[in-house]
C-alpha positions as CSV (number, residue, x, y, z in Angstrom):
1,M,2.6,-16.7,23.3
2,T,6.1,-17.6,22.3
3,P,8.7,-15.2,20.9
4,E,8.5,-17.1,17.6
5,F,4.8,-16.6,17.4
6,V,5.0,-12.9,18.0
7,T,7.8,-12.6,15.4
8,T,5.8,-14.6,12.8
9,M,2.7,-12.5,13.4
10,G,4.7,-9.3,13.1
11,K,6.3,-10.5,9.9
12,E,3.0,-11.5,8.3
13,A,1.4,-8.1,9.4
14,M,4.3,-6.2,7.8
15,E,4.1,-8.3,4.6
16,V,0.3,-7.5,4.3
17,T,1.0,-3.9,5.0
18,L,3.6,-3.7,2.3
19,L,1.4,-5.6,-0.2
20,V,-1.6,-3.4,0.4
21,S,0.3,-0.1,0.2
22,A,2.7,-1.0,-2.7
23,P,0.3,-0.2,-5.6
24,M,-0.5,3.3,-4.4
25,L,3.1,4.1,-3.5
26,G,4.4,2.8,-6.8
27,V,1.9,4.9,-8.8
28,A,2.6,8.0,-6.7
29,I,6.4,7.6,-7.3
30,V,5.9,7.1,-11.1
31,V,3.5,10.0,-11.4
32,G,5.7,12.2,-9.2
33,L,8.8,11.5,-11.3
34,A,6.9,12.2,-14.5
35,V,5.6,15.5,-13.2
36,S,9.1,16.4,-12.0
37,I,10.6,15.7,-15.4
38,F,7.8,17.7,-17.0
39,Q,8.5,20.6,-14.7
40,A,12.2,20.5,-15.3
41,V,11.7,20.4,-19.1
42,T,9.2,23.1,-19.3
43,Q,10.5,25.2,-16.4
44,I,7.0,25.5,-14.9
45,Q,7.3,25.7,-11.1
46,E,3.7,25.6,-10.1
47,M,3.3,24.0,-6.7
48,T,-0.1,22.6,-7.2
49,L,1.0,20.8,-10.4
50,T,2.9,18.3,-8.2
51,F,0.0,17.4,-5.9
52,V,-3.1,17.2,-8.1
53,P,-1.9,14.5,-10.6
54,K,-0.5,12.4,-7.7
55,I,-3.8,12.6,-5.8
56,V,-5.8,11.7,-8.9
57,A,-3.4,8.8,-9.9
58,V,-3.4,7.4,-6.3
59,F,-7.2,7.5,-6.3
60,V,-7.4,5.7,-9.6
61,A,-4.9,3.1,-8.4
62,L,-7.0,2.6,-5.2
63,L,-10.1,2.0,-7.3
64,L,-8.3,-0.4,-9.6
65,F,-6.4,-2.4,-6.9
66,F,-9.1,-2.3,-4.2
67,P,-10.5,-5.8,-4.9
68,W,-7.1,-7.3,-4.7
69,M,-6.1,-5.4,-1.6
70,L,-9.4,-6.3,0.1
71,Q,-8.8,-10.0,-0.7
72,I,-5.3,-9.8,0.9
73,M,-6.6,-8.2,4.0
74,L,-9.6,-10.6,4.3
75,N,-7.3,-13.6,3.9
76,F,-5.0,-12.3,6.7
77,T,-7.9,-11.5,9.0
78,N,-9.6,-14.8,8.3
79,Q,-6.3,-16.6,9.1
80,I,-6.1,-14.8,12.4
81,F,-9.7,-15.6,13.4
82,V,-9.5,-19.2,12.4
83,N,-6.3,-19.7,14.3
84,I,-7.4,-18.0,17.6
85,P,-7.8,-21.4,19.4
86,N,-4.2,-22.3,18.4
87,Y,-3.0,-18.9,19.6
88,I,-4.5,-19.3,23.1
89,R,-2.6,-22.5,23.9
């Protein structure tokens, strides 16, 4: 294993991680911001109001984006398994 190989594999793994986590993180940020603005406008300071909508929104985003995320992860895993003979050299 050369340093270039390790660097490339690390870069690809980080890219896959960012691609897979981005939809849920983006939805959580948008929903969190909307709930914060709602709380500021209405002066409701209920602690559970911040968590429940985010959990529901992230779950819905997970259901919507799961096929795409699964395809990204399967492509990455398939690429690793197919190239195992090249990695051993």
